[in-house]
C-alpha positions, 0 to 999 in steps of 0.5 A, a space after each residue: 500499499 502506498 504511503 501517499 494514497 487517497 481514495 475516491 471519497 476524498 477526491 470527489 469531495 472538492 472541499 477536501 481535495 482542492 486544498 491538496 496540491 502536488 508538485 513535480 520539478 525538473 531540478 532546473 527551475 521548471 515545474 508542474 503544480 496543481 491540485 490532486 484532482 487537476 483543477 488549478 486554484 492558483 495562477 502559478 499552477 500549470 502543467 508546464 511552467 518553465 523559467 526563461 533566462 531572457 526574462 530574468 529567469 522568471 517562470 512562465 506558464 506555457 501549458 496550463 492544463 490538458 483536458 482528457 476525454 474518454 470516448 466510447 460509442 460516440 459518447 464523450 466523458 470529460 475527465 477535466 475540471 475547471 472553476 469558472 466565474 460564479 464558482 461553477 465547476 465544469 466539466 466535473 471530471 473528478 467524479 470519475 476518479 477512483 484513487 490517487 497515489 504518489 509513491 513512485 510517480 503521481 498516478 491517477 486512476 479513473 473509471 468511466 463505466 467499464 473503462 479504467 484509465 490510469 494517468 501518470 506524470 513525470 518531469 524529465 531531470 534538467 530538461 523542460 519537459 513533462 511526460 504523461 503516460 496513459 494506460 487503458 487498464 480495462 475496456 469492453 469496447 472501442 475507446 478513443 482518447 481526446 486531449 484538449 490543451 489549455 494554453 497561457 503563455 504568461 508569467 506565473 504571477 500575472 494573468 491573461 485575458 482574451 486578446 487578438 495579439 496571439 499567434 494562432 498558428 499551429 505547426 505539425 511536428 512528429 506525432 503532434 503539433 507546435 505553437 507559440 502564442 506570443 513573440 519572445 516566448 518559446 515554442 511549445 511542442 506537444 507530441 505523443 508516442 503514437 500518431 494522433 489526429 489533430 483537429 484545428 479548432 481554436 477558441 478562448 475559454 473565458 472566466 477561469 477562476 483561481 480560488 486561492 488567489 481570490 482568498 489572498 485578495 489578488 486578481 484571480 480570473 483569466 482566459 485561456 486559449 485552446 487551439 484545438 484537440 488531439 484524438 487517438 484510439 487506444 486498446 486495452 492494455 496499451 499505454 500512450 505517452 504525451 510529451 510537452 516541452 520547449 524542444 521537439 522529441 523523437 516520439 520513439 524515444 518517449 517510452 525509454 525516456 519515461 522508464 529511465 526517469 522513473 528508475 531514479 526516483 526516490 520512492 515516497 514510502 516514509 516520512 523521511 523519503 517524502 522529505 528527501 524527494 522534496 529536498 531534491 526538488 529545490 535543486 536548480 542546476 544551471 551549467 556548472 553552477 547549482 542553486 537552491 530555490 527558496 520555495 514553490 510556486 513563487 520562490 527565487 534564489 536567496 542567499 540567506 535561504 541557500 546557506 540555511 537550507 543547504 546542509 539539510 537538503 544535501 548532507 542530511 540525505 547523503 548528497 555531499 557532492 551536491 552540497 559542495 557544488 551548491 556551496 561553491 556557487 554561493 561562496 563564489 558570489 559571496 567572495 565577489 561581494 566581499 572583494 569588490 562589492 559586486 552583487 549577484 544577478 542570480 542570488 538575491 540578498 548576497 549583500 545582507 549583513 548576516 550572510 557570512 554568518 549563515 555561510 560559516 554556519 553551513 560550513 560548520 554543518 559540513 565539518 560535522 559530516 565530513 570532518 575538520 581536516 576535509 573542511 579545512 582543506 576545502 573551505 579553510 581559506 574562505 572561512 578565514 576571509 569571512 571572519 576577518 571580513 567581519 572583524 575588519 568591519 568591511 561590511 557597510 552594515 555590520 560593525 564590531 564594537 571594539 570593547 564588547 566585540 558584539 556586532 551591530 547593524 542598522 535595520 530601521 529603514 530596510 529589513 536586514 534579518 530573516 524577519 524581512 516583512 515590509 510595507 511601503 518599503 519599510 520593515 514591519 519589525 525594525 530590528 536594529 542595533 544588536 540582534 540576538 541571532 546575529 551575535 549568537 552566530 558571530 560567537 559561534 563562527 569565532 569559536 568554530 573557526 578557532 577549532 578548525 585552525 587550532 591544529 594547523 601550525 601556520 594558523 594557530 595564532 589566528 585561531 587563538 586571536 579568534 578565540 580571544 575575541 569570542 571569550 571577550 564578547 561572551 560576558 557582554 552577550 549574556 549581559 546584553 541579551 539575557 534578562 531577569 525573566 529567563 529569556 533573551 531580548 530579541 534586539 537591543 538598540 542603545 537603551 532600548 531592549 525589545 522584550 518581544 518573545 521571539 524564536 531568534 533566541 532558539 537559534 542562539 541556544 541551538 548553536 554548537 557554541 554559546 556564551 550561555 551556560 547549560 542552566 541559562 540555556 535551559 531557562 531560555 528553552 523553557 520559555 521557548 517551549 512554553 510560549 512558542 512551540 506548536 506542532 508545526 514549529 516555533 511561533 514567530 511571536 508569543 501570544 503574550 507579546 504585543 501585536 500577536 497575529 496568529 493567522 496568516 490571512 487576508 489581503 497582501 497588507 494583512 498578510 505582510 503584517 502577520 508574517 512574523 507576528 505569530 505564524 509558526 516556522 518549521 525550520 526553527 525546529 532544527 535549532 530548538 531540537 539541537 538546544 533540547 539535546 544539548 540541555 537534556 541529552 539523549 533523554 530528550 530524543 523520545 520527546 523530539 520524536 513525538 513533536 516530529 509526528 506533527 510534521 509527518 501528518 503534513 505529508 498528506 496535507 497542503 502540498 503532499 510530501 512537503 512542508 509549507 512556508 509557514 503555519 497558523 500559530 493557533 489551531 488547527 495550524 493550517 499551512 500557508 504561504 509557499 506550498 513547499 519551502 526549502 528551509 523547512 524541509 531542510 531543517 526537519 531533515 537535519 533534525 531527523 538525521 540528528 535524532 537517528 545518529 543519537 539512537 544508533 
């Protein structure tokens, strides 16, 4: 029995099935995303969505959907489903669904009278091509399949309306057709493993609604162009493969291509395997470079998210080579910025003040996986450059106090930390001055750097100097951030100490090196557990703190206000778990295991097999934001791997 399997009772109930989404990617930026029943509910949904380098790598929805129709004795049974203006669903193809499972590849089973038809979808790795295999399992009379492509040809965050500017030309290619609606966009090739009949019958389908966008207070209605339809007879036991891509393919190669791709898939037979599969979907390979997308369906490559997520997305699933490729790409961009102030056109936010701190943390996780010697040989030089870069005060928004050795930053006019919500260009939470996680990461970086070089004869003096700086800042750190109530101020700016109870202090106590004693860590951990812990991660603000907004809902303005004022983040569990283990040792493992159960149930909710960007901070803790988020998947994977190592 499949780990991810859904029966017809759930699937035919749209209230239950439409909130469940599926995602497949090609690890090069292209993706397929929709609901389990195939009804698109977001403008970013699509059967083939590809990034276009000539348009700043923005994703474009080329093929929105492909409606299938079973024809027997001249009677059509349409398996598709769309929502139109007024909340009308047509056709109602979901009523023919019998089950959906996603162990190897997403597989939908339909039953229409005596006909049983399966549909399986798979993306070709590093190629902008999706394949769909249709197999007629059962039929008692002659059967024909009709395929109707709905075309969008627009950027994934925009919408299209019926217009006279489209190019309606459809050209014949091997076993299919090719078309391109607008100049400057790629040609879409739609082909089959067997020759179909193409009926040229183009017209607009108007008033298609996307209910998730409607709920978010965004434009939600568009028109899609259908240039015609394919028809192809199929016999019992026969399979037909459909290909949609931006280049032509040899139809005879489709079966071999499909089978080869299936053979390398991670079977989603467990919680860990689901997350492992999700982890690889964030990989973005571009030539010799490799990046991490922050999330789907509207993620981009972000420097902070890259360094925060890379250990969990690679080392936690034994992908050391991928870690090294991703880190080499990101560190090269960071080195260019530190050397001459050059920002990256591909990795956003490389100039933010905490990026070197997170990069050092990511290298620290590598050292725990491969050892100090390999780490020093591969990343030692860059590690030294980053620490000296900070010590010398060469970042224009990061300075080291000459006495306390604490680091400060200016976040009044522009967000500088991961809590980066902003309205009208100004930060919702103006964290400025001495930030608790910045300084915790800085202390950790100095101690880790010293440990890497302490056995290197030519660097021992450097290691001692870094260790001296860390020891000098330790008492100042405790005095500045630890308050009389047993928790840590979120930031301190001059005489102002922000009393908000936030999870950044969990980062501070979850690092390998901390200025806090074990007893002090426990006091902080108790507050975090009592006020921030939920079944879906740590709240971004305590319910007892001013401004608490537990639900991420409403229009863009309301959502931005709520973003870091309550909703929970699963990635923070990585630091919470490490802090718990440091305080309670192996006796805390069973407790952490119980907490992780709350994440396992998410495998069959939201984006199946993955974790959402954030979760409401109050019951029922619904997933919100991006449907699949890199840092969340990464840190839960890292936590699972840490627990496994302790119990071996």
